[in-house]
Structures are given as C-alpha cells and as structure tokens.
ZAMARGU-4260 file (C-alpha; in steps of 0.2 Angstrom, whole numbers, plus 5000, padded with zeros to 4 digits):
<rodrens>
0) 4999/4999/4998 | 5009/5017/4994 | 5014/5028/5008 | 5002/5043/5012 | 5010/5059/5006
5) 5018/5071/5017 | 5008/5086/5024 | 5014/5102/5023 | 5019/5108/5039 | 5022/5128/5042
10) 5031/5135/5057 | 5018/5140/5067 | 5011/5124/5067 | 5019/5113/5082 | 5024/5094/5078
15) 5006/5086/5091 | 5009/5070/5084 | 5026/5063/5079 | 5026/5054/5063 | 5031/5038/5064
20) 5041/5038/5049 | 5052/5053/5056 | 5068/5042/5059 | 5069/5035/5041 | 5067/5054/5036
25) 5081/5057/5048 | 5092/5044/5039 | 5088/5051/5023 | 5093/5069/5027 | 5108/5063/5036
30) 5113/5053/5019 | 5112/5068/5009 | 5122/5078/5021 | 5136/5064/5021 | 5136/5066/5002
35) 5137/5083/5002 | 5152/5083/5017 | 5164/5069/5009 | 5163/5080/4991 | 5173/5094/5000
40) 5188/5081/5001 | 5186/5066/4991 | 5198/5076/4977 | 5211/5077/4989 | 5220/5060/4984
45) 5211/5059/4966 | 5222/5076/4958 | 5238/5067/4955 | 5226/5056/4943 | 5215/5070/4938
50) 5232/5080/4932 | 5237/5063/4921 | 5220/5059/4915 | 5214/5078/4910 | 5233/5085/4907
55) 5227/5098/4921 | 5239/5111/4926 | 5243/5115/4944 | 5232/5131/4944 | 5216/5122/4935
60) 5219/5106/4948 | 5218/5119/4963 | 5201/5126/4956 | 5194/5109/4954 | 5196/5107/4972
65) 5191/5126/4976 | 5177/5130/4965 | 5165/5120/4976 | 5172/5129/4992 | 5168/5145/4982
70) 5153/5143/4975 | 5146/5133/4993 | 5152/5147/5005 | 5145/5163/4994 | 5127/5154/4991
75) 5125/5149/5007 | 5112/5164/5015 | 5102/5166/5000 | 5099/5149/4998 | 5094/5147/5018
80) 5082/5160/5014 | 5076/5152/4998 | 5071/5138/5007 | 5062/5147/5019 | 5050/5155/5008
85) 5046/5142/4996 | 5047/5124/5007 | 5063/5116/5012 | 5059/5100/5007 | 5057/5108/4989
90) 5074/5117/4991 | 5082/5099/4999 | 5075/5090/4983 | 5081/5103/4969 | 5099/5105/4977
95) 5102/5085/4978 | 5094/5085/4960 | 5106/5097/4954 | 5121/5089/4964 | 5118/5072/4956
100) 5115/5082/4938 | 5133/5091/4942 | 5141/5075/4946 | 5134/5066/4930 | 5144/5081/4919
105) 5159/5079/4930 | 5161/5061/4927 | 5160/5061/4908 | 5170/5076/4905 | 5188/5076/4897
110) 5190/5095/4900 | 5198/5103/4915 | 5186/5119/4911 | 5171/5108/4911 | 5177/5100/4927
115) 5179/5115/4935 | 5161/5122/4931 | 5153/5104/4935 | 5161/5109/4954 | 5154/5124/4956
120) 5140/5117/4950 | 5141/5104/4965 | 5146/5118/4976 | 5129/5128/4972 | 5117/5110/4975
125) 5128/5109/4992 | 5123/5127/4997 | 5105/5123/4994 | 5106/5105/5003 | 5116/5111/5018
130) 5103/5123/5026 | 5091/5113/5024 | 5095/5097/5029 | 5096/5105/5048 | 5079/5118/5045
135) 5068/5103/5041 | 5072/5094/5058 | 5057/5104/5067 | 5043/5098/5055 | 5049/5082/5060
140) 5052/5080/5078 | 5044/5087/5092 | 5054/5099/5104 | 5062/5086/5115 | 5068/5076/5101
145) 5075/5089/5092 | 5093/5090/5101 | 5097/5072/5097 | 5091/5072/5080 | 5103/5088/5077
150) 5116/5077/5083 | 5116/5064/5072 | 5114/5077/5056 | 5131/5087/5065 | 5139/5069/5067
155) 5135/5065/5050 | 5142/5083/5041 | 5158/5080/5053 | 5161/5060/5047 | 5161/5067/5028
160) 5179/5076/5030 | 5188/5060/5033 | 5177/5049/5024 | 5181/5058/5007 | 5198/5055/5005
165) 5195/5035/5010 | 5179/5035/4997 | 5189/5044/4984 | 5206/5030/4986 | 5194/5015/4986
170) 5188/5022/4969 | 5202/5025/4962 | 5211/5009/4966 | 5196/5000/4960 | 5188/5010/4944
175) 5193/5025/4933 | 5193/5042/4939 | 5177/5049/4934 | 5170/5036/4949 | 5173/5049/4962
180) 5159/5058/4954 | 5147/5043/4949 | 5146/5035/4967 | 5135/5055/4969 | 5121/5048/4957
185) 5114/5033/4965 | 5116/5040/4982 | 5107/5058/4977 | 5095/5047/4970 | 5090/5039/4984
190) 5091/5054/4995 | 5079/5062/4984 | 5065/5048/4983 | 5067/5045/5002 | 5065/5063/5005
195) 5049/5065/4992 | 5041/5052/5001 | 5046/5054/5020 | 5048/5073/5023 | 5034/5085/5027
200) 5035/5101/5018 | 5039/5115/5029 | 5041/5136/5025 | 5041/5151/5034 | 5024/5159/5030
205) 5029/5176/5034 | 5046/5175/5025 | 5052/5192/5016 | 5055/5192/4997 | 5073/5188/4993
210) 5085/5203/4994 | 5091/5204/4976 | 5106/5219/4983 | 5109/5209/4999 | 5110/5191/4989
215) 5122/5200/4979 | 5131/5208/4991 | 5133/5191/5000 | 5137/5182/4984 | 5151/5195/4980
220) 5157/5197/4998 | 5159/5178/5004 | 5165/5173/4985 | 5179/5186/4985 | 5185/5183/5003
225) 5186/5165/4999 | 5193/5166/4981 | 5206/5180/4991 | 5211/5166/5002 | 5216/5154/4992
230) 5224/5165/4980 | 5234/5173/4995 | 5240/5154/4998 | 5243/5151/4980 | 5250/5166/4973
235) 5257/5175/4991 | 5248/5191/5000 | 5257/5205/4990 | 5251/5200/4975 | 5240/5213/4968
240) 5225/5203/4964 | 5225/5198/4982 | 5223/5213/4993 | 5212/5220/4980 | 5200/5204/4981
245) 5201/5205/4999 | 5199/5224/5000 | 5182/5222/4989 | 5176/5208/5001 | 5177/5218/5014
250) 5168/5232/5007 | 5155/5222/5000 | 5152/5214/5016 | 5153/5229/5025 | 5138/5236/5015
255) 5129/5220/5018 | 5128/5223/5036 | 5124/5239/5034 | 5108/5236/5024 | 5105/5222/5038
260) 5105/5233/5052 | 5092/5243/5042 | 5080/5230/5036 | 5067/5221/5047 | 5070/5205/5041
265) 5086/5203/5033 | 5095/5191/5022 | 5110/5190/5035 | 5100/5189/5052 | 5113/5198/5066
270) 5100/5195/5077 | 5103/5177/5076 | 5119/5181/5085 | 5110/5192/5100 | 5108/5174/5109
275) 5124/5171/5116 | 5121/5152/5115 | 5121/5152/5094 | 5136/5164/5095 | 5147/5154/5106
280) 5142/5139/5095 | 5141/5147/5080 | 5160/5152/5085 | 5166/5137/5093 | 5162/5127/5074
285) 5169/5140/5066 | 5186/5138/5077 | 5187/5120/5076 | 5183/5120/5056 | 5197/5132/5058
290) 5208/5119/5066 | 5202/5104/5059 | 5205/5110/5040 | 5225/5113/5046 | 5226/5096/5050
295) 5217/5088/5037 | 5228/5097/5025 | 5245/5091/5030 | 5240/5073/5032 | 5238/5066/5014
300) 5256/5073/5009 | 5263/5065/5024 | 5257/5049/5021 | 5260/5049/5002 | 5276/5055/5001
305) 5285/5053/5017 | 5276/5035/5022 | 5274/5029/5004 | 5256/5025/5004 | 5244/5026/4988
310) 5229/5034/4988 | 5218/5021/4995 | 5232/5018/5009 | 5231/5036/5014 | 5211/5036/5017
315) 5214/5022/5025 | 5225/5028/5037 | 5213/5040/5043 | 5201/5027/5048 | 5208/5030/5067
320) 5199/5045/5067 | 5183/5040/5061 | 5184/5026/5075 | 5186/5041/5089 | 5170/5050/5078
325) 5161/5035/5080 | 5164/5033/5098 | 5162/5052/5102 | 5144/5053/5093 | 5138/5041/5106
330) 5146/5048/5121 | 5140/5067/5116 | 5121/5064/5120 | 5125/5058/5138 | 5138/5068/5144
335) 5128/5084/5139 | 5113/5078/5147 | 5127/5076/5163 | 5139/5089/5161 | 5131/5103/5150
340) 5134/5110/5132 | 5147/5123/5137 | 5158/5110/5145 | 5157/5096/5133 | 5162/5107/5120
345) 5176/5114/5130 | 5181/5097/5134 | 5182/5091/5115 | 5192/5106/5111 | 5204/5102/5125
350) 5204/5085/5119 | 5208/5089/5100 | 5221/5100/5106 | 5229/5086/5116 | 5229/5076/5099
355) 5236/5090/5090 | 5251/5094/5101 | 5256/5076/5103 | 5255/5074/5083 | 5265/5091/5084
360) 5279/5080/5089 | 5279/5068/5074 | 5300/5066/5069 | 5305/5062/5052 | 5308/5043/5056
365) 5293/5039/5065 | 5280/5027/5058 | 5261/5026/5056 | 5259/5019/5073 | 5260/5039/5082
370) 5249/5045/5069 | 5234/5032/5072 | 5236/5036/5092 | 5235/5055/5090 | 5221/5054/5074
375) 5210/5043/5085 | 5212/5054/5100 | 5209/5068/5087 | 5193/5061/5082 | 5185/5060/5099
380) 5188/5078/5101 | 5180/5083/5084 | 5165/5072/5089 | 5162/5081/5106 | 5167/5098/5100
385) 5160/5099/5084 | 5143/5089/5084 | 5140/5098/5101 | 5144/5114/5094 | 5131/5114/5080
390) 5118/5105/5089 | 5119/5117/5101 | 5117/5132/5089 | 5104/5123/5077 | 5092/5120/5093
395) 5091/5138/5097 | 5085/5144/5080 | 5068/5151/5081 | 5058/5141/5068 | 5054/5154/5055
400) 5073/5157/5054 | 5079/5137/5054 | 5085/5141/5034 | 5096/5156/5036 | 5100/5154/5055
405) 5107/5136/5048 | 5116/5145/5033 | 5124/5159/5044 | 5131/5144/5053 | 5138/5134/5039
410) 5143/5150/5031 | 5153/5153/5046 | 5160/5136/5047 | 5166/5137/5028 | 5174/5153/5031
415) 5183/5146/5046 | 5189/5131/5034 | 5194/5142/5021 | 5204/5153/5032 | 5212/5138/5040
420) 5218/5131/5024 | 5227/5147/5018 | 5235/5152/5035 | 5242/5134/5039 | 5244/5130/5021
425) 5256/5147/5021 | 5265/5141/5038 | 5268/5124/5032 | 5276/5130/5015 | 5287/5143/5022
430) 5293/5132/5036 | 5297/5117/5024 | 5307/5130/5011 | 5317/5136/5024 | 5320/5117/5032
435) 5325/5112/5014 | 5342/5108/5010 | 5345/5111/4991 | 5363/5115/4993 | 5372/5107/4975
440) 5355/5109/4964 | 5353/5120/4949 | 5343/5135/4954 | 5329/5130/4945 | 5329/5114/4954
445) 5331/5120/4968 | 5314/5132/4968 | 5305/5117/4959 | 5310/5105/4974 | 5306/5121/4987
450) 5285/5121/4980 | 5282/5104/4986 | 5289/5088/4995 | 5281/5079/4979 | 5290/5090/4968
455) 5307/5085/4977 | 5302/5068/4977 | 5302/5069/4959 | 5319/5078/4958 | 5327/5066/4969
460) 5321/5051/4959 | 5327/5060/4942 | 5346/5063/4948 | 5345/5073/4964 | 5350/5060/4974
465) 5343/5051/4989 | 5350/5064/5000 | 5337/5078/4992 | 5322/5065/4997 | 5328/5063/5014
470) 5330/5083/5017 | 5313/5086/5011 | 5302/5072/5021 | 5313/5078/5036 | 5307/5096/5032
475) 5291/5091/5028 | 5286/5083/5045 | 5295/5097/5054 | 5282/5110/5043 | 5269/5098/5049
480) 5274/5097/5066 | 5273/5117/5067 | 5255/5117/5059 | 5250/5105/5071 | 5258/5114/5085
485) 5248/5131/5081 | 5233/5122/5077 | 5236/5113/5096 | 5238/5131/5104 | 5223/5139/5094
490) 5212/5123/5102 | 5219/5127/5119 | 5214/5146/5116 | 5197/5140/5110 | 5192/5130/5125
495) 5198/5142/5138 | 5188/5154/5131 | 5173/5143/5128 | 5174/5138/5145 | 5174/5156/5151
500) 5163/5165/5142 | 5149/5153/5134 | 5131/5152/5142 | 5121/5136/5149 | 5137/5127/5159
505) 5124/5116/5168 | 5115/5099/5163 | 5099/5107/5167 | 5101/5122/5155 | 5107/5109/5143
510) 5091/5101/5144 | 5082/5116/5146 | 5083/5127/5131 | 5069/5125/5119 | 5072/5118/5103
515) 5069/5128/5085 | 5049/5132/5091 | 5054/5141/5107 | 5046/5159/5111 | 5058/5174/5113
520) 5053/5174/5131 | 5060/5157/5134 | 5074/5162/5122 | 5078/5178/5135 | 5075/5168/5151
525) 5089/5153/5143 | 5100/5167/5140 | 5100/5177/5156 | 5098/5161/5167
</rodrens>
C-alpha cells in the first residue's frame, strides 16, 4: 500500500503527533548531508590522477577543488532564505537533483574547464542542501527530540571530511577517475526519493522576499573572501590581485552588514547572534573548522610522500579518526545531559588540542603508529566539540528563521575552514622551504623542490640524489609539526574561551533550552539564567 503523501507544516504549527517515519526521514537527510560533506575532500587523493588523465595544470587542479568551496560559501545565505520562503523539502530535493546532474557532467567530461564548472555546480547544490537539511528538523521532531536529531546530522556532517579521502582512494584503486563523481548519482537519487516520500514540506509563511541587492552583496563578498584567501596562499599575499580581492570583499560585506541592520527581516540576520548560545556555539564550530582544516591539509601528503602510501592507503590511514568520531557520537548526548553543552564543547576542544600537540612531536623517522594514536584522540575531540557545537547552535534557532540561521552557521564554518587552509598552508610552505637543503642543485631545480615535497621527490628520483629526498621528508615533517603545534594552541585558546564565556554550562540548561520553536521569552530566560 503506497505511503500517504507528507503533509505541509508551517512554522506556526507545532508537531503535536510525531510522524512514525521520522527516523527513516532523518536517515535520508543524514545521507544527503554525508554526500555533500565528503565531496569537499573526496578529490584530495585524486588530484595526481586528474592531472595525468585530464592534463590539468597546477592552477586548474587548484580550482577543481576550490570551485566547490567558493560557490558553496558564497551561496549559503541566500539559499537558506530561499528554502524558508518556497519550502524546505522542495529546496532540499532540488539541491540534490542539481548535485546529481553536476556529478554526471563531472563524471563524463574530458576537459579541466568543464570539470571546474561542474564542481561549481556541485557547490551551488551543496549550498541548497546543507542549511535545508538542518531546517527540516522542526517539521519532523517534537522539541524534546530535536537536539538528538540535530546531533545525528552534525555527526554525519563531521564524518564526511575523513570519509572523503577513503572513498576517493578506494574508487581510484578499483575504477576510473570519474567514479569519484559517479558514486554521487545513486546516493542523491536515493536521497531524493526518500525526501519526497518521507519529509513533510515546511516553510515560513511570513518569510520576506529575497533581497536581490543583499544576495548580490553576500555572493560577491563571501566569494571574493574565499577566492582571496585561496589565491593568497597560492600566489603570495603581496600579489596585487590578493589585497584587491580581499578589499573588495570587505567593502561588499560591510555594505551587506549596514543594509542588514536597517531591514526588518534581512538576508544576514545579525539578530540571531544576539542569542549568546547561538553566537558562542557558532563561534566554536568556526574555530574547530579552522583547526581541523589545517590538520586535514597536512596529512594526505605526509601519508603519500613521507610514508609512501597510495591513495587508498592514505584514506585507510584516516580510519582511526573515524573510529574516534563514532565513539564520540555515542558519548555526546549522555555527556551533554550530565555535564551541559558548554562543558562538553570545552572538553572536546581540550581533547582536540591534546591530539594536535602530541601529533606535533612527530619525527621524520616515526612510523604510522604515532599518527594512528593521535588521530584516534583527534576523532574523539572532533566529535565531542563539533557535533555538540553545531547541535547547540541549531536548537536555539526560532523555527521561522531555521533555514537562514542554518545557512549562517554553515557559512561561518566554511569561512573558518578556508581561513584554516590559507593560514596553515602558508605556514607549512614557509617552514618547509626554510628547512629544505637544496645545496648543490641548479637554481631552477632548487626552486621547484621548494614548491612541494612531491616535486622534491620527483627531482630526487630523476638525479637529485637520495639526500634531497631525505631532506624534503624531514622538512615536510618539521613543517607539519609546526602546523599541528599552532593548531593545537588555537584549540587550547578556544577551549578556554568557551569555558569562560559560553552560557548554559549546567545539565539543566542543556536540557531546558527550547527547540527551534521556542518563544522569545523562553530564549531570553535561557540567555540570562
């Protein structure tokens, strides 16, 4: 017997009788989030293959990865408001359909330029899916169950980053390069069918019309910021394009903020940040993304160049982090009930810091054992802090602003991650070049060896000698250690800030905060209690 079509739920209607299919619906939405999330990192191990098969230049390889991030970050805010206005299920399924279509284009292309365009399409689709996946929760679950549901989605989002290299490595080991995009097609198809059959439609009946000027300012400002950060790391911060792009970003975002302050229901809802729990939870999630993207940035080259693994081996060596994340996902809700949100986030950041500081002591001749140990601890800290921070931010949102509020949270996370890649990438490059011994090499070879450990290995194999390879490996490990040390210190400072400043430290506060449909008076009581 066919399932009854889902009903439409407005934000002024409480979920009086929970849908018995709500957990299946949550699985479908979590699968959608996971697909979007692991596509951010799935290409990390595929770039050498793409460079060979598509004859992509270094700059094209950079943009095959970064086109996704730039568009994703730039489109997040208007996508959240769009879903609030026209319907969250409709926006979610449209995003999944676009993601599947862009994946087909990426899978079949033989041109780097077309692949970059396909990745930009995936980024736009991801911007439609990500905030809506969080915003549909109020229409599925009663307030008492919403924190647990958002924790499940936050866990799926967190799991995507380490899963990406594993999935990409496995597919490249057994299939052709386009398989890293082909896998998206059946997964998005399953997600679309499940969302249509299981999700009720929800929207904000009083949502304002989309402010086209604010949308243009948001896309321009966030796109230019992400582009400038990426190019600053690639070209150097003194290249004229970089400060010009960043200045344009600051100008566009400043105008956006000023415009938002004058409008009653703006695209960039700064009033959401007046809630101290949302503000500090979002800030913690942004800092965690900043730290973690730095760690993820250095690990693939360490595994493949220094330890000599292939793409699949590199992905497999990230599995201890996944195991730690699974353990943390099981512990998060009981710990929040017992200790409170603030304590769990601060504890997770402290564990994260301990893992990074231990990893920073890695030596050039250490094997995989040390990495496996600190990655396991990293996964636990990542799960406790990031899952809790995201869930805490999302359950404070009023239902009418669930889409745009989730978009703001994910935008902050993306900007934090982009900053992490830029800052830690520049730090790694500078330390690596300073520690590399290129004595005896011609000037051109010495310059190329200083660009990356991969280039130094290639020069060593083609006549540079084993001493160059050994020096490059030692220099890279030293640079990785400095990156992990700085990331660990940032995590320590973040833990102290959260413990000292974030409200709602006790278990009563953790349980007592309302869900996305809470009243303003309840919010005020929660913020001043």
